[in-house]
C-alpha positions as CSV (number, residue, x, y, z in Angstrom):
1,X,71.4,44.9,3.0
2,X,69.5,43.0,5.7
3,X,65.8,42.2,4.8
4,X,63.1,41.9,7.8
5,X,60.3,39.7,7.6
6,X,57.2,40.7,8.9
7,X,54.0,38.8,9.6
8,X,51.7,39.1,7.1
9,X,48.7,41.4,7.4
10,X,45.6,40.0,8.7
11,X,41.9,41.6,8.8
12,X,41.0,41.8,12.4
13,X,38.1,39.4,13.2
14,X,34.8,41.1,13.2
15,X,32.8,39.9,16.2
16,X,29.8,38.1,15.5
17,X,26.6,36.9,17.4
18,X,26.5,33.2,18.0
19,X,23.5,31.9,16.5
20,X,22.0,28.7,18.4
21,X,21.6,25.6,16.1
22,X,18.3,25.1,15.0
23,X,16.6,21.8,15.8
24,X,14.9,20.1,12.7
25,X,11.0,20.6,12.7
26,X,9.2,17.6,13.6
27,X,5.9,16.7,13.2
28,X,4.1,15.3,16.3
29,X,2.5,11.9,15.2
30,X,-0.7,12.6,16.7
31,X,-0.6,15.9,14.4
32,X,0.4,13.6,11.5
33,X,-2.3,11.1,12.0
34,X,-4.9,13.7,12.3
35,X,-4.0,15.5,9.3
36,X,-4.0,12.0,7.6
37,X,-7.2,11.6,9.0
38,X,-8.9,14.9,7.7
39,X,-7.3,14.1,4.8
40,X,-8.7,11.0,4.2
41,X,-12.3,12.2,5.2
42,X,-12.0,15.1,3.1
43,X,-11.9,12.8,0.1
44,X,-14.0,9.2,1.5
45,X,-17.1,11.7,2.5
46,X,-17.9,13.6,-0.9
47,X,-17.4,10.0,-2.4
48,X,-20.0,8.4,-0.4
49,X,-22.4,11.2,-1.0
50,X,-22.1,10.6,-4.7
51,X,-22.2,7.0,-4.6
52,X,-25.3,6.8,-2.5
53,X,-27.0,10.1,-4.8
54,X,-26.5,7.9,-7.9
55,X,-27.5,4.7,-6.3
56,X,-30.7,6.8,-4.8
57,X,-31.2,7.9,-8.4
58,X,-31.3,4.9,-10.1
59,X,-34.4,4.0,-8.2
60,X,-35.9,7.0,-8.5
61,X,-35.9,6.7,-12.3
62,X,-36.3,3.3,-12.4
63,X,-40.0,3.5,-13.5
64,X,-40.8,0.8,-11.1
65,X,-43.6,1.6,-8.0
66,X,-44.1,0.0,-5.3
67,X,-48.0,0.4,-5.8
68,X,-47.4,-2.3,-8.9
69,X,-45.8,-4.5,-6.7
70,X,-48.3,-4.5,-3.5
71,X,-51.6,-4.0,-5.6
72,X,-51.0,-6.0,-8.9
73,X,-51.9,-5.2,-12.5
74,X,-55.8,-4.6,-11.1
75,X,-54.4,-1.1,-9.3
76,X,-55.9,2.1,-9.9
77,X,-54.3,5.2,-10.4
78,X,-56.1,6.9,-7.3
79,X,-54.6,3.4,-5.4
80,X,-51.4,3.9,-7.0
81,X,-51.5,7.7,-5.7
82,X,-52.1,6.7,-2.0
83,X,-49.4,4.2,-1.8
84,X,-47.1,6.8,-2.9
85,X,-48.3,9.1,-0.9
86,X,-47.9,6.8,2.3
87,X,-44.7,5.9,1.2
88,X,-43.4,9.6,0.5
89,X,-42.9,8.9,-3.1
90,X,-45.1,12.3,-4.2
91,X,-42.5,14.2,-2.7
92,X,-39.6,16.0,-4.7
93,X,-36.5,13.8,-5.3
94,X,-33.9,15.8,-3.6
95,X,-36.2,15.7,-0.6
96,X,-36.6,11.9,-1.2
97,X,-33.1,11.8,-1.0
98,X,-32.4,13.5,1.9
99,X,-34.9,12.0,3.9
100,X,-33.6,8.4,2.7
101,X,-29.9,9.2,3.6
102,X,-30.8,10.1,6.9
103,X,-32.4,7.0,7.6
104,X,-29.3,5.0,6.2
105,X,-26.9,6.9,8.3
106,X,-28.9,5.6,11.2
107,X,-28.7,1.8,9.9
108,X,-32.2,2.1,8.3
109,X,-32.1,0.3,4.7
110,X,-35.9,0.5,4.0
111,X,-38.4,-2.4,3.8
112,X,-39.1,-4.4,1.0
113,X,-41.3,-4.0,-1.3
114,X,-42.6,-7.7,-2.0
115,X,-42.2,-9.0,1.8
116,X,-42.2,-6.2,3.6
117,X,-39.1,-7.4,6.1
118,X,-36.5,-4.7,6.8
119,X,-33.8,-4.7,4.1
120,X,-31.0,-4.5,6.6
121,X,-32.2,-7.6,8.6
122,X,-32.2,-9.6,5.4
123,X,-28.9,-8.1,4.2
124,X,-27.4,-9.2,7.9
125,X,-28.7,-12.6,7.6
126,X,-26.6,-13.0,4.3
127,X,-24.0,-10.7,4.8
128,X,-22.2,-13.8,6.9
129,X,-21.8,-15.9,3.8
130,X,-20.5,-13.4,0.9
131,X,-18.3,-11.8,3.7
132,X,-16.9,-15.5,4.0
133,X,-16.5,-16.5,0.6
134,X,-15.0,-12.8,-0.5
135,X,-12.5,-12.7,2.8
136,X,-11.1,-16.2,2.4
137,X,-10.5,-15.4,-1.7
138,X,-8.7,-12.2,-0.5
139,X,-6.6,-14.7,1.9
140,X,-5.4,-16.9,-0.7
141,X,-5.1,-14.1,-3.2
142,X,-2.6,-12.5,-0.8
143,X,-0.6,-14.9,0.2
144,X,-0.5,-17.2,-3.0
145,X,0.3,-13.7,-4.8
146,X,2.8,-12.5,-2.6
147,X,4.7,-15.7,-2.5
148,X,4.5,-15.7,-6.4
149,X,5.4,-12.4,-6.5
150,X,8.6,-12.4,-4.2
151,X,9.6,-16.0,-6.0
152,X,9.7,-14.4,-9.6
153,X,11.5,-11.4,-7.7
154,X,13.9,-12.8,-6.8
155,X,14.6,-15.1,-9.5
156,X,14.3,-12.6,-12.2
157,X,14.8,-13.6,-15.7
158,X,15.1,-17.0,-15.0
159,X,12.8,-20.1,-16.2
160,X,11.1,-19.7,-12.5
161,X,10.4,-15.7,-13.4
162,X,8.9,-16.8,-16.9
163,X,7.0,-19.4,-15.3
164,X,5.2,-17.6,-12.9
165,X,4.3,-14.4,-15.1
166,X,3.0,-17.4,-17.4
167,X,0.5,-18.9,-15.0
168,X,-0.3,-15.4,-13.8
169,X,-1.7,-14.8,-17.3
170,X,-2.9,-17.9,-17.7
171,X,-5.2,-17.5,-14.6
172,X,-6.2,-13.7,-15.2
173,X,-8.1,-15.1,-18.4
174,X,-10.4,-17.6,-16.7
175,X,-13.8,-16.1,-15.6
176,X,-14.8,-17.0,-12.4
177,X,-17.6,-19.3,-13.0
178,X,-15.6,-21.1,-15.4
179,X,-13.3,-21.6,-12.6
180,X,-16.4,-22.7,-10.4
181,X,-17.7,-25.5,-13.3
182,X,-14.4,-26.9,-13.3
183,X,-13.8,-27.0,-9.5
184,X,-17.0,-28.6,-9.2
185,X,-16.5,-31.4,-11.8
186,X,-13.2,-32.2,-10.6
187,X,-13.3,-31.6,-6.5
188,X,-17.2,-32.9,-6.5
189,X,-17.9,-35.3,-9.2
190,X,-14.5,-37.0,-10.4
191,X,-13.0,-36.9,-7.0
192,X,-15.6,-36.2,-4.3
193,X,-13.3,-34.4,-1.9
194,X,-15.7,-31.0,-1.4
195,X,-19.4,-30.8,-1.3
196,X,-20.8,-28.7,-4.1
197,X,-23.4,-26.5,-2.6
198,X,-24.6,-25.3,0.5
199,X,-23.4,-23.1,3.7
200,X,-22.9,-23.7,7.6
201,X,-22.3,-20.8,9.9
202,X,-18.6,-21.0,11.4
203,X,-20.5,-21.1,14.8
204,X,-22.2,-23.8,14.1
205,X,-19.2,-26.5,12.7
206,X,-16.2,-24.5,11.5
207,X,-14.9,-27.6,9.5
208,X,-17.9,-27.7,7.4
209,X,-17.9,-24.0,7.3
210,X,-14.0,-24.0,5.8
211,X,-15.0,-27.0,3.2
212,X,-17.7,-25.4,1.9
213,X,-16.3,-21.9,1.4
214,X,-13.1,-23.6,-0.2
215,X,-14.1,-24.1,-3.8
216,X,-16.0,-20.9,-4.4
217,X,-12.9,-18.8,-2.2
218,X,-10.6,-20.1,-4.8
219,X,-12.9,-19.5,-7.7
220,X,-12.7,-15.9,-6.9
221,X,-9.4,-15.7,-5.7
222,X,-7.4,-16.5,-9.0
223,X,-7.7,-12.9,-10.4
224,X,-6.7,-11.6,-7.6
225,X,-3.6,-14.5,-7.4
226,X,-2.7,-13.0,-10.9
227,X,-2.7,-9.0,-10.0
228,X,-1.0,-9.1,-6.7
229,X,1.9,-11.4,-8.0
230,X,2.6,-9.5,-11.0
231,X,1.9,-5.9,-9.2
232,X,4.6,-7.4,-6.5
233,X,7.3,-8.6,-8.6
234,X,7.4,-5.1,-10.4
235,X,7.6,-3.5,-7.1
236,X,10.2,-6.0,-6.0
237,X,12.1,-5.3,-9.0
238,X,12.4,-1.5,-8.9
239,X,13.3,-1.9,-5.4
240,X,16.2,-3.9,-5.8
241,X,18.0,-1.4,-7.9
242,X,17.7,1.2,-5.5
243,X,21.1,2.5,-4.4
244,X,20.2,1.9,-0.6
245,X,19.7,-1.8,-1.2
246,X,23.3,-1.6,-3.2
247,X,24.8,0.0,0.1
248,X,23.1,-2.6,2.1
249,X,25.0,-5.5,-0.3
250,X,28.3,-3.9,0.2
251,X,27.8,-3.6,4.3
252,X,27.4,-7.6,4.0
253,X,24.0,-7.6,5.2
254,X,22.1,-11.1,4.5
255,X,20.4,-11.1,1.3
256,X,17.1,-12.5,3.1
257,X,17.1,-9.7,5.6
258,X,17.6,-7.1,3.3
259,X,14.9,-8.6,1.4
260,X,12.1,-9.0,4.2
261,X,13.2,-6.0,6.4
262,X,14.0,-3.3,3.3
263,X,13.0,-4.6,-0.3
264,X,9.5,-6.0,0.6
265,X,8.4,-2.7,2.7
266,X,9.3,-0.1,-0.1
267,X,8.4,-2.7,-3.1
268,X,5.0,-3.7,-2.0
269,X,2.9,-0.5,-2.8
270,X,1.6,-1.6,-6.1
271,X,0.3,-4.5,-4.6
272,X,-1.2,-3.0,-2.2
273,X,-3.0,-0.2,-4.4
274,X,-4.1,-3.7,-6.4
275,X,-6.0,-4.8,-3.3
276,X,-8.3,-1.9,-3.3
277,X,-9.3,-2.5,-6.4
278,X,-9.9,-6.2,-5.9
279,X,-12.6,-6.2,-3.4
280,X,-15.1,-4.2,-5.7
281,X,-14.7,-7.3,-8.1
282,X,-14.9,-9.6,-5.5
283,X,-18.0,-8.1,-4.7
284,X,-19.3,-8.5,-8.4
285,X,-17.9,-12.2,-8.7
286,X,-19.8,-13.1,-5.8
287,X,-23.3,-13.3,-7.5
288,X,-22.4,-15.7,-10.2
289,X,-20.3,-17.8,-7.5
290,X,-22.9,-17.9,-4.7
291,X,-25.9,-18.9,-7.9
292,X,-23.5,-21.8,-8.8
293,X,-22.5,-23.1,-5.4
294,X,-26.0,-23.0,-4.2
295,X,-25.4,-20.3,-1.4
296,X,-27.9,-17.7,-0.2
297,X,-25.5,-14.7,0.4
298,X,-25.4,-11.2,0.0
299,X,-24.7,-11.2,-4.1
300,X,-27.5,-13.5,-4.9
301,X,-29.8,-11.8,-2.9
302,X,-28.9,-8.4,-4.7
303,X,-29.4,-10.0,-8.2
304,X,-32.9,-11.3,-7.1
305,X,-34.1,-7.9,-5.7
306,X,-32.6,-6.7,-9.3
307,X,-34.5,-8.9,-11.0
308,X,-37.9,-8.6,-9.2
309,X,-37.6,-4.9,-8.8
310,X,-37.4,-4.9,-5.5
311,X,-35.9,-1.3,-5.5
312,X,-35.6,-1.1,-1.7
313,X,-33.3,-4.0,-1.9
314,X,-31.2,-3.1,-4.6
315,X,-30.7,0.3,-3.1
316,X,-29.6,-1.2,0.5
317,X,-27.1,-3.6,-1.4
318,X,-25.4,-1.0,-3.2
319,X,-25.3,1.3,0.1
320,X,-23.7,-1.9,2.1
321,X,-21.1,-2.7,-0.6
322,X,-19.9,1.2,-1.1
323,X,-19.2,1.1,2.5
324,X,-17.4,-2.1,2.2
325,X,-15.0,-0.8,-0.6
326,X,-14.5,2.4,1.1
327,X,-13.4,1.0,4.7
328,X,-11.2,-1.6,3.2
329,X,-9.7,1.6,0.7
330,X,-9.2,3.3,4.0
331,X,-7.3,0.3,5.6
332,X,-4.8,0.2,2.5
333,X,-4.0,3.9,2.5
334,X,-3.7,3.5,6.0
335,X,-1.2,0.7,5.2
336,X,0.6,2.2,2.6
337,X,1.2,5.2,5.0
338,X,2.3,2.7,7.5
339,X,4.6,1.1,4.8
340,X,6.0,4.4,3.2
341,X,6.7,7.3,5.8
342,X,7.3,9.4,3.3
343,X,4.0,9.6,2.1
344,X,2.8,10.5,5.3
345,X,5.2,13.8,5.1
346,X,3.6,14.1,1.5
347,X,6.6,13.7,-0.3
């Protein structure tokens, strides 16, 4: 008996229409930038309007009147009404705010009630002092805080890590005015290496300018050093535990390259976020620091205006502070998007 082997039965292939592979959808860099800019403005503009509204209402409902400042205690009710009418203070509050905001957008911050000089002009004369001190303090905070944070993350769990953590905890508890007095006693009295007061423009004498702003900048920078170091250490330690870092180590990449090109970029987000919170604190701390070091800066000007009841000065300084804070936060957000491309894609 012969068994014949036959070929196995197979189904006839069904003809299919070839499908062309689809290219991945990529957003153009220009469109992504416009989308990010639109989202940022959608948040920044309402915040600016709300902050300026609160600033204006604080002055409008403070109970202070320019008539009392200009005419003195002998002013009659008729005199007060006449001055208020001249300055437009007899109109509804919302109308006054819209008119005031229109002047603010054009750079007109009003006129001081006491000396009749434009507030914007007076702020411009003093803003250089505060920006010099606060800017140098921010530079010190970034440089020293980054160095300490990286050192603690690299030596995680060692005595170096514990020493950095203890140092950051200690300096974060010291108020700026205490540090300022201590720096003056040590570096101006016991060891006269720095002047204790004054200010010189960098256009006149750069060396004297740097010498005069060093001590107040150090006094203001300690909180920034502490926050940046601790947040950066936390971010770097978390980034070092990611799978891609293990893969890079297995591939044999140098540890320094992994740290600088990959870990530092992906782990610096928390530290950058802290920078956006430090600017208002630097501006607020400048009030006390400038008074201690005898500097006629922006913070001291705002404090003097509040003490004397000069509402346009107070409102003008608050508006400038709001603009500075919002602009710096925009820079921080842009840096975060640049360092973390996933954030730009909305993931």
